[in-house]
C-alpha positions as CSV (number, residue, x, y, z in Angstrom):
1,X,99.9,145.1,85.0
2,X,101.2,147.0,82.0
3,X,104.2,146.8,79.7
4,X,107.0,149.3,80.5
5,X,109.8,150.1,78.1
6,X,113.2,151.4,79.2
7,X,115.8,153.0,76.9
8,X,118.9,151.4,78.3
9,X,119.8,147.9,79.5
10,X,120.8,147.3,83.2
11,X,124.5,146.8,83.8
12,X,125.8,143.9,86.0
13,X,127.9,144.8,89.0
14,X,131.1,142.8,89.7
15,X,129.5,139.6,91.0
16,X,126.4,139.6,88.9
17,X,125.3,138.6,85.5
18,X,122.9,140.1,82.9
19,X,120.6,137.5,81.5
20,X,118.5,137.7,78.4
21,X,115.3,135.8,79.2
22,X,113.9,133.1,77.0
23,X,110.9,132.0,79.1
24,X,109.2,132.7,82.4
25,X,106.3,130.8,84.1
26,X,103.0,132.4,84.8
27,X,101.8,130.8,88.0
28,X,99.2,131.3,90.7
29,X,101.9,132.4,93.0
30,X,102.6,135.3,90.6
31,X,99.0,136.4,90.9
32,X,99.4,136.5,94.7
33,X,102.5,138.6,94.4
34,X,100.7,141.0,92.0
35,X,97.8,141.4,94.5
36,X,100.1,141.8,97.5
37,X,98.8,138.7,99.3
38,X,101.7,136.3,99.0
39,X,102.6,135.5,102.6
40,X,106.1,136.7,103.7
41,X,106.7,138.7,100.5
42,X,108.0,142.1,101.6
43,X,108.8,143.9,98.3
44,X,106.7,146.9,97.5
45,X,105.2,147.8,94.1
46,X,105.7,148.8,91.4
47,X,107.5,145.6,90.5
48,X,107.4,142.9,87.9
49,X,106.1,139.4,88.8
50,X,107.9,136.3,87.7
51,X,108.9,133.6,90.2
52,X,111.3,131.7,87.8
53,X,113.1,132.1,84.5
54,X,115.3,130.5,81.9
55,X,117.5,132.7,79.8
56,X,120.9,133.1,78.2
57,X,123.9,134.7,79.8
58,X,124.2,138.1,78.1
59,X,127.0,139.9,80.0
60,X,129.2,138.9,82.9
61,X,130.3,141.2,85.8
62,X,134.0,141.8,86.1
63,X,134.4,139.4,89.0
64,X,132.5,136.7,87.2
65,X,134.7,136.6,84.1
66,X,136.8,133.6,85.2
67,X,133.8,131.6,86.5
68,X,132.3,128.5,84.8
69,X,129.6,130.8,83.3
70,X,130.0,131.9,79.8
71,X,128.2,134.3,77.4
72,X,125.5,132.5,75.5
73,X,125.0,129.8,78.1
74,X,121.5,128.8,79.0
75,X,120.7,129.1,82.7
76,X,117.8,128.9,85.1
77,X,117.0,130.7,88.4
78,X,114.4,131.0,91.1
79,X,113.8,134.8,91.0
80,X,110.7,135.0,93.2
81,X,109.8,138.2,91.4
82,X,111.1,140.2,88.4
83,X,111.1,137.6,85.7
84,X,108.4,139.1,83.4
85,X,111.1,141.0,81.6
86,X,113.4,140.8,78.6
87,X,116.6,141.3,80.6
88,X,117.4,141.1,84.3
89,X,120.4,141.1,86.6
90,X,121.1,138.1,88.8
91,X,123.8,137.0,91.3
92,X,126.2,134.7,89.5
93,X,126.1,132.1,92.2
94,X,122.3,131.7,91.9
95,X,122.3,130.7,88.2
96,X,122.1,127.0,87.4
97,X,123.1,125.7,84.0
98,X,120.4,124.1,81.8
99,X,121.6,121.1,79.7
100,X,121.8,121.6,76.0
101,X,118.8,120.5,73.9
102,X,116.1,121.2,76.5
103,X,113.1,123.3,75.5
104,X,113.3,126.6,77.5
105,X,109.5,126.4,78.1
106,X,109.8,122.9,79.6
107,X,113.0,123.9,81.5
108,X,111.3,126.9,83.2
109,X,108.3,124.7,84.1
110,X,110.6,122.6,86.2
111,X,112.1,125.4,88.3
112,X,109.2,126.3,90.5
113,X,106.4,123.7,90.0
114,X,108.5,120.5,89.8
115,X,111.0,121.7,92.3
116,X,108.2,122.3,94.8
117,X,106.8,118.8,94.1
118,X,110.2,117.1,94.1
119,X,111.3,118.6,97.4
120,X,107.9,118.0,99.1
121,X,108.1,114.3,98.1
122,X,111.7,113.7,98.8
123,X,113.0,116.3,101.2
124,X,110.0,116.7,103.5
125,X,107.5,113.8,103.2
126,X,110.3,111.3,102.3
127,X,107.7,109.2,100.4
128,X,108.7,105.6,99.8
129,X,108.1,103.6,96.7
130,X,104.6,102.1,96.5
131,X,103.0,104.3,99.2
132,X,99.8,106.3,98.8
133,X,99.3,110.1,98.5
134,X,96.5,112.6,98.2
135,X,97.1,115.6,95.9
136,X,94.8,118.6,96.0
137,X,94.6,120.7,92.9
138,X,95.7,117.7,90.9
139,X,95.1,119.4,87.5
140,X,97.3,122.4,88.4
141,X,100.9,123.1,87.9
142,X,102.3,121.7,91.1
143,X,99.6,119.0,91.1
144,X,100.5,117.6,87.8
145,X,104.2,117.7,88.8
146,X,103.5,115.7,92.0
147,X,101.7,113.2,89.9
148,X,104.4,112.7,87.3
149,X,107.1,112.4,90.0
150,X,104.8,110.1,92.0
151,X,104.5,107.7,89.0
152,X,108.3,107.3,89.1
153,X,107.9,105.9,92.6
154,X,104.9,103.7,91.7
155,X,102.7,105.6,94.2
156,X,99.0,105.0,94.6
157,X,97.6,108.5,94.0
158,X,94.3,110.2,94.6
159,X,93.7,113.7,93.2
160,X,91.0,116.3,93.8
161,X,90.1,118.3,90.8
162,X,87.1,119.9,89.1
163,X,85.1,117.9,86.6
164,X,86.7,119.8,83.7
165,X,90.1,118.5,84.7
166,X,89.0,114.9,85.4
167,X,90.2,113.6,82.0
168,X,93.7,115.1,82.5
169,X,94.0,113.7,86.0
170,X,93.0,110.2,84.9
171,X,95.4,110.4,81.9
172,X,98.2,111.1,84.3
173,X,97.4,107.9,86.3
174,X,95.5,109.3,89.3
175,X,92.2,108.3,90.9
176,X,90.2,111.5,90.5
177,X,87.9,112.9,93.1
178,X,85.5,115.7,92.1
179,X,85.8,118.0,95.1
180,X,82.5,119.7,94.2
181,X,80.5,116.5,94.3
182,X,82.4,114.1,96.6
183,X,83.8,114.1,100.1
184,X,87.4,113.1,99.8
185,X,87.6,112.2,103.5
186,X,84.8,109.7,103.2
187,X,86.3,108.3,100.0
188,X,89.6,107.7,101.6
189,X,88.1,106.3,104.8
190,X,86.4,103.7,102.6
191,X,89.3,102.8,100.2
192,X,92.2,103.3,102.6
193,X,93.9,106.4,104.0
194,X,97.1,107.8,102.6
195,X,100.7,108.1,103.7
196,X,101.0,111.8,102.7
197,X,98.7,114.6,101.7
198,X,99.8,117.7,99.7
199,X,97.4,120.7,100.4
200,X,97.6,124.3,99.3
201,X,93.9,125.1,99.9
202,X,94.2,126.2,103.6
203,X,91.7,126.4,106.5
204,X,89.3,123.6,107.0
205,X,90.8,121.7,104.1
206,X,94.1,121.2,106.1
207,X,92.1,119.5,108.9
208,X,90.2,117.3,106.5
209,X,93.5,116.3,104.7
210,X,95.0,115.5,108.1
211,X,92.1,113.2,108.9
212,X,92.7,111.4,105.7
213,X,96.2,110.2,106.8
214,X,97.2,106.8,108.0
215,X,99.0,106.5,111.4
216,X,102.5,107.7,110.7
217,X,101.3,109.8,107.8
218,X,102.3,113.4,107.0
219,X,100.4,116.5,105.8
220,X,102.4,119.0,103.7
221,X,100.6,122.3,103.5
222,X,102.3,124.6,101.0
223,X,99.9,127.4,100.3
224,X,96.8,129.3,101.3
225,X,94.6,129.4,98.2
226,X,91.4,130.3,100.0
227,X,92.9,133.4,101.6
228,X,94.5,134.4,98.3
229,X,91.1,134.3,96.6
230,X,89.5,136.4,99.4
231,X,87.5,133.6,100.9
232,X,88.3,134.5,104.5
233,X,90.5,132.8,107.0
234,X,93.7,133.8,108.6
235,X,97.1,132.6,107.5
236,X,98.8,132.9,110.9
237,X,95.9,131.2,112.7
238,X,95.9,128.3,110.2
239,X,99.6,127.9,110.6
240,X,99.3,127.7,114.4
241,X,96.4,125.2,114.3
242,X,98.4,122.9,112.0
243,X,101.5,123.1,114.2
244,X,99.3,122.3,117.3
245,X,98.4,118.9,115.6
246,X,102.1,117.9,115.9
247,X,101.9,118.2,119.7
248,X,98.8,116.1,120.0
249,X,99.2,112.3,120.4
250,X,97.5,111.4,117.1
251,X,100.2,109.4,115.4
252,X,100.4,111.8,112.4
253,X,102.4,114.9,111.7
254,X,102.4,118.1,109.6
255,X,105.2,120.1,108.0
256,X,104.8,123.3,106.1
257,X,106.8,123.7,102.9
258,X,108.1,126.9,101.4
259,X,110.4,126.8,98.4
260,X,111.9,130.2,99.2
261,X,112.6,129.3,102.8
262,X,114.2,125.9,101.9
263,X,116.2,127.6,99.1
264,X,117.7,130.1,101.5
265,X,118.3,127.5,104.2
266,X,119.8,124.8,101.9
267,X,120.9,126.4,98.6
268,X,123.0,123.3,97.7
269,X,119.8,121.2,97.9
270,X,118.2,123.4,95.4
271,X,121.0,123.1,92.9
272,X,121.2,119.3,93.5
273,X,117.5,118.8,93.1
274,X,117.1,121.1,90.0
275,X,120.0,119.2,88.4
276,X,118.2,115.9,89.1
277,X,115.0,117.3,87.5
278,X,116.8,118.5,84.4
279,X,118.3,115.0,84.1
280,X,114.8,113.5,84.3
281,X,113.6,116.0,81.7
282,X,116.5,115.3,79.3
283,X,115.8,111.6,79.7
284,X,112.1,112.0,78.9
285,X,111.0,110.6,82.3
286,X,109.0,113.8,83.0
287,X,107.1,115.9,80.5
288,X,105.6,119.2,81.8
289,X,101.9,119.7,80.9
290,X,102.1,123.1,79.2
291,X,98.6,124.2,78.1
292,X,99.6,127.6,76.7
293,X,102.7,129.3,75.4
294,X,102.0,133.0,75.5
295,X,103.9,136.2,74.7
296,X,105.3,138.2,77.5
297,X,102.9,141.0,76.5
298,X,100.0,138.7,77.2
299,X,100.8,138.4,80.9
300,X,97.5,140.1,81.9
301,X,95.5,137.5,80.0
302,X,97.6,134.7,81.5
303,X,96.8,135.9,85.0
304,X,93.1,136.1,84.2
305,X,93.2,132.5,83.0
306,X,95.0,131.3,86.1
307,X,92.6,133.1,88.5
308,X,89.6,131.6,86.7
309,X,91.0,128.1,87.2
310,X,90.8,127.6,83.4
311,X,94.3,126.2,83.0
312,X,95.1,122.5,82.9
313,X,98.8,122.3,83.7
314,X,100.8,125.5,83.2
315,X,101.3,128.7,81.2
316,X,104.7,129.7,79.9
317,X,105.5,133.2,78.8
318,X,107.8,133.2,75.8
319,X,110.1,136.2,76.1
320,X,112.5,135.5,73.2
321,X,112.8,132.7,70.7
């Protein structure tokens, strides 16, 4: 990646809005987009990464002038790509107002990571209060979000993480499992299997997570980390194997989650769920774990930190004050 400067600002067409960005997340998904290994992503480079953003309405298209949007209003959006920028054009109907008084860095942390966690818990797994869950990558962005939201449901939570993230995971209220030294399947067979498992590792790990479920339990695969890191495996084959488990009479099930697919299928859910998350944030019931706030120009360093698994929580790129 490199910084590119343009002489003129983009102009919004009739139904679009120009947004001056305040903050964008730097996520593992962004590294996958950059490398061209994000499954289902069809855009061709050169392009700017950036899956989500928070910014201020800078200019309205002519057909948007009479809408509820106003110049200077803080808004959020799930962009999928393009948010590593100072200004961008977005469809007016995709922008979601951010309540006054919320830190833009915390607000943008909610858009992808917490939305993924919230919808997996409530829309897909439909986890009930007091149940038990297994969270892989418990020290990462989505992992810490799952844990925070799980605490609001009084869930009994296990989380796999490296030794360096054990303290963070424990502090969040999770029973930590060091995946390098301990077999999580054996641990859960001893202490009691879980009602839901959230797994973005892929391959053999999906099968092991499935074997950690109680009867009636559900596996939510939501990524393919091993393939993204070049560790072999096949995304399509993994998907087919998991779907086959739903056919077998084992008393458990699996359901893949994709935030972009669900966003397209049920856009009203996205607006409703993000509104609920902003309310939780404003009320202090959730507090994103932000390890670093970096400048937009430091995006290369941010990606290196993410790919080395050196981040406890999330990185936010500050675009403007």
